[in-house]
TORDOVO-484397 format. One record per atom (N, C-alpha, C): atom name; z, x, y. Coordinates in steps of 0.05 Angstrom, whole numbers, plus 5000, padded with zeros to 4 digits. Layout:
// TORDOVO-484397
 atom   up east north
   CA    Z    X     Y
...
This chain:
// TORDOVO-484397
 atom   up east north
    N 9679 9494  3415
   CA 9701 9519  3401
    C 9715 9535  3420
    N 9745 9522  3410
   CA 9762 9542  3428
    C 9764 9569  3427
    N 9772 9580  3450
   CA 9768 9620  3442
    C 9788 9627  3428
    N 9806 9611  3420
   CA 9830 9613  3402
    C 9814 9617  3371
    N 9800 9596  3364
   CA 9788 9591  3343
    C 9758 9617  3341
    N 9750 9618  3370
   CA 9732 9640  3358
    C 9745 9668  3356
    N 9768 9673  3364
   CA 9777 9694  3356
    C 9796 9706  3333
    N 9802 9665  3319
   CA 9801 9677  3287
    C 9775 9680  3271
    N 9761 9662  3279
   CA 9732 9671  3259
    C 9720 9702  3260
    N 9725 9715  3284
   CA 9720 9746  3289
    C 9735 9758  3278
    N 9760 9759  3268
   CA 9781 9765  3255
    C 9767 9759  3227
    N 9761 9743  3222
   CA 9760 9739  3191
    C 9737 9749  3180
    N 9721 9752  3201
   CA 9688 9768  3199
    C 9701 9802  3190
    N 9715 9811  3193
   CA 9734 9843  3196
    C 9742 9833  3172
    N 9755 9822  3158
   CA 9756 9815  3133
    C 9748 9825  3114
    N 9766 9849  3085
   CA 9744 9845  3061
    C 9737 9822  3051
    N 9716 9819  3033
   CA 9716 9797  3017
    C 9734 9790  2998
    N 9750 9801  2989
   CA 9780 9794  2979
    C 9800 9778  2992
    N 9807 9795  3019
   CA 9823 9774  3030
    C 9801 9751  3050
    N 9773 9749  3056
   CA 9763 9731  3061
    C 9768 9709  3037
    N 9758 9705  3021
   CA 9761 9689  2998
    C 9793 9679  2998
    N 9817 9697  3001
   CA 9844 9682  3000
    C 9842 9671  3025
    N 9832 9672  3051
   CA 9841 9663  3069
    C 9826 9631  3074
    N 9807 9629  3060
   CA 9789 9611  3055
    C 9807 9592  3031
    N 9810 9595  3012
   CA 9811 9590  2999
    C 9842 9576  3008
    N 9868 9586  3024
   CA 9895 9577  3038
    C 9885 9556  3053
    N 9856 9562  3070
   CA 9858 9535  3092
    C 9848 9512  3080
    N 9829 9515  3057
   CA 9826 9497  3039
    C 9837 9475  3031
    N 9860 9484  3018
   CA 9885 9480  3004
    C 9902 9471  3032
    N 9902 9484  3044
   CA 9918 9464  3080
    C 9912 9446  3082
    N 9883 9442  3086
   CA 9861 9416  3099
    C 9855 9400  3081
    N 9860 9398  3054
   CA 9858 9387  3029
    C 9864 9353  3042
    N 9886 9360  3057
   CA 9898 9327  3062
    C 9892 9305  3077
    N 9872 9327  3097
   CA 9867 9316  3123
    C 9855 9283  3111
    N 9850 9271  3141
   CA 9832 9244  3130
    C 9812 9253  3151
    N 9782 9263  3135
   CA 9763 9270  3156
    C 9746 9248  3145
    N 9740 9229  3170
   CA 9712 9211  3163
    C 9682 9216  3152
    N 9668 9208  3143
   CA 9642 9216  3129
    C 9627 9236  3142
    N 9621 9244  3131
   CA 9600 9263  3144
    C 9567 9249  3147
    N 9557 9246  3180
   CA 9540 9236  3173
    C 9508 9253  3165
    N 9491 9241  3164
   CA 9460 9253  3149
    C 9458 9279  3172
    N 9459 9264  3198
   CA 9453 9279  3225
    C 9471 9311  3227
    N 9494 9298  3221
   CA 9514 9323  3213
    C 9506 9343  3203
    N 9505 9336  3170
   CA 9483 9355  3156
    C 9458 9375  3160
    N 9447 9360  3172
   CA 9428 9371  3184
    C 9436 9392  3201
    N 9449 9389  3223
   CA 9453 9405  3246
    C 9475 9431  3235
    N 9493 9422  3207
   CA 9505 9449  3202
    C 9482 9462  3184
    N 9468 9448  3173
   CA 9455 9468  3150
    C 9431 9476  3171
    N 9423 9467  3190
   CA 9402 9485  3209
    C 9425 9507  3221
    N 9449 9507  3216
   CA 9465 9534  3237
    C 9470 9548  3222
    N 9468 9538  3193
   CA 9475 9556  3173
    C 9462 9576  3157
    N 9429 9558  3165
   CA 9402 9572  3155
    C 9401 9593  3181
    N 9398 9592  3210
   CA 9396 9609  3227
    C 9416 9637  3227
    N 9441 9629  3219
   CA 9459 9648  3221
    C 9450 9664  3200
    N 9443 9662  3174
   CA 9430 9677  3151
    C 9401 9694  3170
    N 9386 9676  3173
   CA 9366 9696  3189
    C 9369 9710  3203
    N 9389 9711  3230
   CA 9400 9732  3241
    C 9411 9749  3225
    N 9423 9754  3207
   CA 9447 9768  3184
    C 9420 9784  3169
    N 9403 9773  3160
   CA 9373 9788  3145
    C 9359 9799  3162
    N 9351 9792  3188
   CA 9333 9800  3201
    C 9356 9827  3213
    N 9379 9829  3217
   CA 9400 9848  3224
    C 9401 9870  3200
    N 9401 9865  3180
   CA 9398 9890  3154
    C 9379 9889  3142
    N 9358 9869  3153
   CA 9329 9892  3141
    C 9326 9875  3122
């Protein structure tokens, strides 16, 4: 992940819930035309693991 992408994601985290929703909606709309390759099972497992680890960290931080 590039520094610029990390900066965008960090900025995203500081938006209100409504702003995050609006941002996500626009990104999804703009990227819906991309020709993404199909996801492999290994990719899905990796993304799920990353998501659950992030949720565990968030839960631990918030008690």
